C-alpha positions as CSV (number, residue, x, y, z in Angstrom):
1,X,307.6,-177.3,-117.7
2,X,307.4,-174.7,-120.1
3,X,304.1,-172.5,-120.0
4,X,303.8,-171.9,-123.6
5,X,304.7,-174.0,-126.4
6,X,304.4,-173.5,-130.2
7,X,304.0,-177.1,-131.6
8,X,301.6,-177.5,-134.1
9,X,298.9,-180.3,-134.3
10,X,297.7,-180.4,-130.8
11,X,295.2,-178.7,-128.9
12,X,296.0,-175.8,-126.3
13,X,294.8,-176.0,-122.6
14,X,294.7,-174.2,-119.4
15,X,298.2,-175.8,-118.4
16,X,299.5,-175.9,-121.9
17,X,298.8,-172.6,-123.8
18,X,299.4,-171.9,-127.6
19,X,300.9,-168.7,-128.7
20,X,298.9,-166.9,-131.5
21,X,299.1,-163.6,-133.2
22,X,297.0,-162.1,-130.4
23,X,298.8,-163.5,-127.7
24,X,298.1,-166.9,-125.8
25,X,295.2,-169.1,-126.2
26,X,293.9,-171.2,-123.3
27,X,291.2,-174.0,-124.1
28,X,288.8,-174.6,-121.3
29,X,287.1,-178.0,-121.3
30,X,283.7,-178.1,-119.6
31,X,282.8,-181.2,-117.3
32,X,279.8,-182.9,-118.8
33,X,279.5,-180.4,-121.8
34,X,278.1,-177.4,-119.8
35,X,279.2,-174.5,-117.6
36,X,277.1,-173.4,-115.0
37,X,275.7,-169.8,-115.4
38,X,277.9,-168.8,-112.3
39,X,281.1,-170.4,-114.1
40,X,280.2,-168.8,-117.3
41,X,279.9,-165.4,-116.2
42,X,283.3,-165.7,-114.3
43,X,284.8,-167.0,-117.7
44,X,283.5,-163.8,-119.3
45,X,285.3,-161.8,-116.6
46,X,288.3,-163.7,-116.9
47,X,288.4,-163.1,-120.8
48,X,288.0,-159.5,-120.4
49,X,290.3,-158.8,-117.4
50,X,292.9,-161.2,-118.1
51,X,292.8,-161.6,-122.0
52,X,291.6,-159.5,-124.9
53,X,287.9,-160.1,-124.4
54,X,287.7,-162.5,-127.5
55,X,286.2,-166.0,-126.9
56,X,286.3,-168.8,-129.1
57,X,283.6,-171.6,-129.3
58,X,285.5,-174.7,-130.7
59,X,284.2,-177.7,-132.9
60,X,285.1,-180.0,-129.8
61,X,282.4,-178.3,-127.9
62,X,285.1,-176.3,-125.6
63,X,285.6,-172.7,-125.1
64,X,288.9,-170.7,-125.6
65,X,290.2,-167.4,-123.9
66,X,292.6,-165.6,-126.2
67,X,294.9,-162.5,-125.9
68,X,296.6,-163.7,-122.4
69,X,300.1,-162.9,-121.4
70,X,302.3,-165.5,-119.6
71,X,302.4,-163.3,-116.5
72,X,298.5,-163.6,-116.3
73,X,298.5,-167.3,-116.4
74,X,298.9,-168.0,-112.6
75,X,296.0,-165.8,-111.7
76,X,294.0,-167.4,-114.6
77,X,294.9,-170.9,-113.5
78,X,294.1,-170.0,-109.5
79,X,290.7,-168.7,-110.8
80,X,289.9,-171.8,-112.9
81,X,290.9,-174.3,-110.0
82,X,288.3,-172.4,-107.6
83,X,285.6,-173.6,-110.5
84,X,286.9,-176.9,-111.0
85,X,288.2,-176.6,-114.3
86,X,291.7,-177.1,-113.7
87,X,293.3,-180.8,-114.2
88,X,296.1,-181.9,-112.3
89,X,298.7,-182.0,-115.1
90,X,298.9,-181.5,-118.8
91,X,298.5,-185.1,-119.8
92,X,295.2,-185.4,-117.8
93,X,294.0,-182.2,-119.5
94,X,294.8,-183.2,-123.1
95,X,293.0,-186.7,-122.8
96,X,289.9,-185.3,-121.4
97,X,287.9,-184.9,-124.7
98,X,284.3,-185.8,-124.1
99,X,281.4,-184.3,-126.2
100,X,278.0,-184.6,-124.9
101,X,274.7,-183.9,-126.6
102,X,273.7,-180.3,-125.8
103,X,269.9,-180.9,-124.8
104,X,270.9,-183.8,-122.6
105,X,268.5,-183.7,-119.7
106,X,266.4,-180.8,-121.5
107,X,264.9,-182.7,-124.2
108,X,261.5,-184.6,-123.2
109,X,261.9,-186.8,-126.4
110,X,265.2,-188.6,-125.0
111,X,264.4,-191.8,-123.4
112,X,267.1,-191.0,-120.7
113,X,269.7,-188.6,-119.4
114,X,273.2,-189.4,-121.0
115,X,275.2,-186.9,-118.8
116,X,275.8,-189.3,-116.0
117,X,277.5,-191.6,-118.7
118,X,279.5,-188.6,-120.0
119,X,280.6,-187.8,-116.3
120,X,281.7,-191.5,-115.6
121,X,283.8,-191.5,-118.8
122,X,285.4,-188.1,-118.1
123,X,286.1,-189.4,-114.5
124,X,288.0,-192.3,-115.8
125,X,290.0,-190.3,-118.3
126,X,291.1,-188.4,-115.3
127,X,291.7,-191.2,-112.8
128,X,293.0,-194.1,-115.1
129,X,296.7,-193.2,-115.7
130,X,297.0,-195.9,-118.5
131,X,294.5,-193.7,-120.2
132,X,296.9,-190.9,-120.2
133,X,298.6,-192.4,-123.1
134,X,295.9,-191.8,-125.4
135,X,296.8,-189.3,-128.6
136,X,295.8,-185.9,-127.6
137,X,293.0,-185.7,-130.1
138,X,291.4,-189.1,-129.2
139,X,287.9,-188.1,-128.6
140,X,284.5,-189.7,-127.2
141,X,281.0,-188.9,-127.9
142,X,278.0,-189.4,-125.9
143,X,274.6,-188.6,-127.5
144,X,271.0,-188.8,-126.5
145,X,269.1,-188.5,-129.6
146,X,265.8,-186.5,-129.5
147,X,265.3,-183.1,-131.1
148,X,269.3,-182.5,-131.8
149,X,271.8,-185.4,-132.2
150,X,275.5,-185.2,-132.5
151,X,275.8,-188.9,-133.5
152,X,277.1,-187.8,-136.8
153,X,280.1,-185.8,-135.5
154,X,283.5,-187.6,-136.0
155,X,284.9,-188.9,-133.0
156,X,287.0,-192.1,-132.2
157,X,284.3,-193.8,-129.8
158,X,280.8,-193.1,-130.1
159,X,277.7,-194.0,-127.7
160,X,274.4,-192.8,-129.3
161,X,271.1,-193.3,-127.5
162,X,268.6,-195.8,-129.4
163,X,265.6,-196.5,-127.7
164,X,266.3,-197.3,-124.2
165,X,270.1,-198.5,-124.9
166,X,273.1,-197.0,-126.6
167,X,274.2,-197.8,-130.0
168,X,278.3,-198.3,-129.8
169,X,280.5,-197.2,-132.6
170,X,284.1,-196.7,-133.6
171,X,285.3,-194.2,-136.0
172,X,286.9,-195.5,-139.5
173,X,287.9,-193.5,-142.7
174,X,284.5,-193.6,-144.0
175,X,282.9,-192.4,-140.7
176,X,281.3,-194.0,-137.7
177,X,280.7,-197.9,-137.9
178,X,278.1,-198.7,-135.7
179,X,279.0,-202.3,-134.1
180,X,276.3,-203.1,-131.6
181,X,274.2,-202.2,-128.4
182,X,275.1,-201.7,-125.0
183,X,272.7,-200.8,-121.8
184,X,273.2,-197.5,-120.1
185,X,274.7,-199.2,-117.0
186,X,277.7,-200.5,-119.0
187,X,278.0,-197.7,-121.5
188,X,280.7,-195.8,-119.9
189,X,282.6,-199.1,-119.1
190,X,282.5,-200.1,-122.8
191,X,283.8,-196.7,-124.2
192,X,286.7,-197.0,-121.5
193,X,287.3,-200.8,-122.9
194,X,287.6,-199.5,-126.5
195,X,290.1,-196.7,-125.3
196,X,292.2,-199.3,-123.9
197,X,291.6,-201.6,-126.9
198,X,292.9,-198.7,-128.9
199,X,296.3,-198.6,-126.6
200,X,296.9,-202.1,-127.3
201,X,297.4,-201.6,-131.1
202,X,298.4,-198.0,-131.3
203,X,299.7,-194.9,-129.4
204,X,299.5,-192.3,-132.1
205,X,297.1,-191.2,-134.5
206,X,293.4,-191.8,-134.5
207,X,290.8,-194.6,-134.6
208,X,290.1,-194.0,-138.2
209,X,293.8,-194.8,-139.3
210,X,293.7,-198.4,-138.0
211,X,294.0,-201.3,-140.4
212,X,291.1,-203.8,-140.2
213,X,292.9,-206.4,-138.2
214,X,293.5,-203.6,-135.4
215,X,290.1,-202.3,-135.7
216,X,288.8,-205.8,-135.2
217,X,291.1,-206.3,-132.3
218,X,289.7,-202.9,-130.6
219,X,286.0,-204.0,-131.3
220,X,286.6,-207.4,-129.7
221,X,287.6,-205.5,-126.5
222,X,283.9,-204.5,-126.0
223,X,280.9,-206.6,-125.0
224,X,278.1,-205.9,-127.3
225,X,274.5,-207.1,-128.1
226,X,273.1,-207.1,-131.8
227,X,272.2,-203.7,-133.2
228,X,268.5,-203.0,-132.7
229,X,268.6,-199.5,-134.4
230,X,270.8,-196.8,-136.1
231,X,271.3,-193.5,-134.5
232,X,269.2,-190.6,-136.1
233,X,271.2,-188.2,-138.4
234,X,270.6,-185.0,-136.3
235,X,272.7,-182.0,-136.7
236,X,272.7,-178.5,-135.7
237,X,269.5,-176.6,-135.1
238,X,269.0,-172.9,-134.0
239,X,266.2,-170.8,-132.6
240,X,263.3,-171.9,-130.4
241,X,263.4,-175.8,-129.7
242,X,260.5,-176.4,-127.5
243,X,262.1,-176.1,-123.9
244,X,265.4,-174.9,-125.0
245,X,267.0,-172.3,-127.5
246,X,270.0,-172.6,-129.6
247,X,272.2,-169.7,-130.5
248,X,275.3,-169.5,-132.5
249,X,278.4,-167.1,-132.6
250,X,279.4,-165.8,-135.9
251,X,282.6,-167.9,-136.8
252,X,282.4,-169.1,-133.4
253,X,283.5,-165.8,-132.1
254,X,281.9,-164.5,-128.7
255,X,282.9,-161.3,-127.0
256,X,283.1,-161.1,-123.2
257,X,280.1,-158.8,-123.3
258,X,278.2,-161.2,-125.5
259,X,278.7,-163.8,-123.2
260,X,277.9,-161.9,-120.2
261,X,274.7,-161.1,-121.8
262,X,273.9,-164.6,-123.0
263,X,274.2,-165.7,-119.2
264,X,271.8,-163.0,-118.2
265,X,269.2,-164.2,-120.9
266,X,269.7,-167.8,-119.6
267,X,269.2,-166.7,-115.9
268,X,266.1,-164.6,-116.9
269,X,264.6,-167.5,-118.6
270,X,265.1,-169.9,-115.8
271,X,268.2,-171.7,-117.3
272,X,271.0,-173.2,-114.9
273,X,273.8,-173.5,-117.3
274,X,275.2,-173.1,-120.8
275,X,275.4,-176.1,-123.1
276,X,278.4,-176.2,-125.5
277,X,278.3,-178.0,-129.0
278,X,280.6,-179.0,-131.9
279,X,278.5,-176.5,-134.1
280,X,280.0,-173.2,-132.2
281,X,276.4,-172.8,-130.8
282,X,275.3,-172.5,-127.3
283,X,272.1,-174.2,-126.0
284,X,270.2,-173.5,-122.6
285,X,266.6,-174.2,-121.3
286,X,264.0,-171.6,-121.3
287,X,260.7,-171.2,-119.8
288,X,257.7,-171.4,-122.4
289,X,256.9,-167.9,-122.1
290,X,260.7,-166.7,-122.5
291,X,262.0,-168.4,-125.6
292,X,261.0,-165.6,-128.0
293,X,262.4,-162.8,-126.0
294,X,265.5,-164.7,-125.4
295,X,266.0,-165.0,-129.4
296,X,265.2,-161.4,-130.2
297,X,267.8,-160.1,-127.4
298,X,270.5,-162.6,-128.6
299,X,269.9,-161.2,-132.3
300,X,270.1,-157.8,-131.1
301,X,273.5,-158.7,-129.4
302,X,274.9,-159.8,-132.8
303,X,274.4,-163.6,-132.3
304,X,272.9,-166.0,-134.8
305,X,269.4,-167.5,-133.9
306,X,268.3,-168.5,-137.4
307,X,269.4,-171.4,-139.6
308,X,269.3,-169.6,-142.7
309,X,271.7,-166.8,-141.8
310,X,274.2,-166.7,-144.6
311,X,277.1,-166.7,-142.3
312,X,276.4,-170.3,-141.2
313,X,277.4,-171.5,-144.7
314,X,280.9,-170.4,-144.0
315,X,283.6,-171.8,-141.7
316,X,286.4,-169.4,-140.9
317,X,289.4,-169.2,-138.6
318,X,290.4,-166.1,-136.9
319,X,293.1,-165.1,-139.5
320,X,295.3,-162.0,-139.1
321,X,296.0,-160.1,-137.0
322,X,294.7,-163.0,-134.1
323,X,296.9,-165.7,-135.9
324,X,300.6,-165.0,-136.7
325,X,300.4,-167.9,-139.4
326,X,297.8,-165.9,-141.3
327,X,298.5,-163.2,-143.7
328,X,294.6,-162.3,-144.4
329,X,291.7,-161.1,-142.4
330,X,289.8,-164.6,-142.9
331,X,286.9,-163.7,-140.7
332,X,286.4,-160.2,-142.2
333,X,286.9,-161.7,-145.7
334,X,284.4,-164.6,-144.8
335,X,281.7,-162.2,-143.6
336,X,281.8,-160.4,-147.2
337,X,282.1,-163.8,-149.0
338,X,278.8,-165.1,-147.0
339,X,277.0,-162.0,-148.1
340,X,278.1,-162.4,-151.6
341,X,277.5,-166.1,-151.8
342,X,273.9,-165.5,-150.4
343,X,273.1,-162.8,-153.2
344,X,274.0,-165.3,-155.7
345,X,272.1,-168.1,-154.2
346,X,275.1,-170.3,-153.6
347,X,274.2,-173.2,-151.5
348,X,277.5,-175.0,-151.2
349,X,279.8,-175.2,-148.2
350,X,282.7,-172.5,-148.0
351,X,285.8,-172.8,-146.0
352,X,287.9,-169.4,-145.5
353,X,291.3,-170.2,-143.8
354,X,294.1,-167.9,-142.9
355,X,296.7,-170.5,-144.2
356,X,297.3,-174.0,-145.3
357,X,296.4,-175.6,-142.0
358,X,292.8,-175.5,-142.1
359,X,292.0,-175.2,-138.3
360,X,288.5,-174.1,-138.6
361,X,287.4,-177.4,-140.8
362,X,289.1,-180.6,-141.4
363,X,286.4,-182.0,-143.8
364,X,286.3,-181.1,-147.5
365,X,284.2,-178.1,-148.8
366,X,282.7,-177.1,-151.9
367,X,284.8,-173.9,-151.9
368,X,288.1,-173.4,-150.1
369,X,290.0,-170.2,-149.8
370,X,293.5,-170.8,-148.1
371,X,295.4,-167.6,-147.2
372,X,298.9,-167.3,-148.7
373,X,300.8,-164.0,-148.8
374,X,298.0,-161.6,-148.6
375,X,295.9,-163.4,-151.3
376,X,294.3,-166.7,-151.4
377,X,294.7,-170.0,-152.9
378,X,291.2,-171.1,-154.5
379,X,290.5,-174.8,-154.0
380,X,287.2,-176.5,-155.0
381,X,285.5,-179.8,-153.4
382,X,288.6,-180.6,-151.0
383,X,290.5,-179.6,-148.1
384,X,293.0,-176.8,-147.8
385,X,295.5,-179.2,-148.8
386,X,293.6,-179.7,-152.1
387,X,294.8,-178.9,-155.6
388,X,294.9,-175.1,-156.0
389,X,292.9,-173.8,-158.9
390,X,294.6,-170.2,-158.9
391,X,295.1,-167.6,-156.7
392,X,292.6,-164.9,-155.9
393,X,292.2,-161.4,-154.2
394,X,289.4,-160.4,-151.7
395,X,288.1,-158.1,-154.7
396,X,287.7,-161.1,-156.9
397,X,285.1,-162.9,-154.6
398,X,282.2,-161.8,-156.8
399,X,283.5,-163.7,-159.7
400,X,283.8,-167.0,-157.9
401,X,280.1,-167.2,-158.2
402,X,279.3,-166.1,-161.6
403,X,279.4,-169.4,-163.0
404,X,278.4,-171.6,-160.2
């Protein structure tokens, strides 16, 4: 098996790294949506010692180490194996895509802790060889409701706590279709039944691409009771959240020293782990007397602790020189663009991509800049594949908002 591959359209792993402009990228998938503080500290050290110190938080609630070289992969894998993060093979690694609500077990407003269900799904994806035929980007979601919900995130199979049960949903071209209710004791079984149901009708693509007949066949594979409520909309929140805090990384990029500092802040505040999220933000529990100080220290470390930070309005990939597909400094330009947009009072969504692939965001944005030959294709209300209005240079950013 080759250690490195350059195929597009899949996600890198520990056993199957992806080549980029700054070296190899390795994606580390947490179990149960969290890393213990000891594990997070080790990951920071590995990023600095074996990589270039750059760490990405992904929209699938994973963590990526960058700047690795092939000769350092054996040492990295040995270290990750001791942490329980190394899967037995590339196929198992690829299908273990489970997102978990970041405040599961921390938010007292949640009716129950959903983490055991997420762990049971993760175990089934690992042990059931039949599920290894699932497409590499096929994902499952387990949400607990409460102060922060991930129920609106796109995923193939969704479980979202409503009262003392789970709403069960499958993805469609228009978003999640909630089909019925399932008790917590049968929730993992229902999610796995849906995954098997998908494999009975397709082996490629995603749930959202099924026609109505195939979708109905997948839905029929799951035993559900009638809907008793719809999951709350939810979404990202930062800052002090009762007994927890939410802290975001600008454009999803953490440096090794920043991760070390987060680990120290979390430990000093009484936390035992760091929770990842699909919003490129980290969450952890805090004592009542520690939250404000934690946020002040995180802000001082260059992290984002307020929802009104202009940088949060912009999604951006690493760009050049980190990505060899890019000819523009996407994140550097995105910072300038965020400041200009805020100065003009612009409230729309913005996506800055180093190339036409649009890795940082798959959904449409109000304003899209997609890099090409050192400049940007200007696209509005679409993805990076939308119709190009014209080409713009970085020194033309101000003019983009003069008529908005």
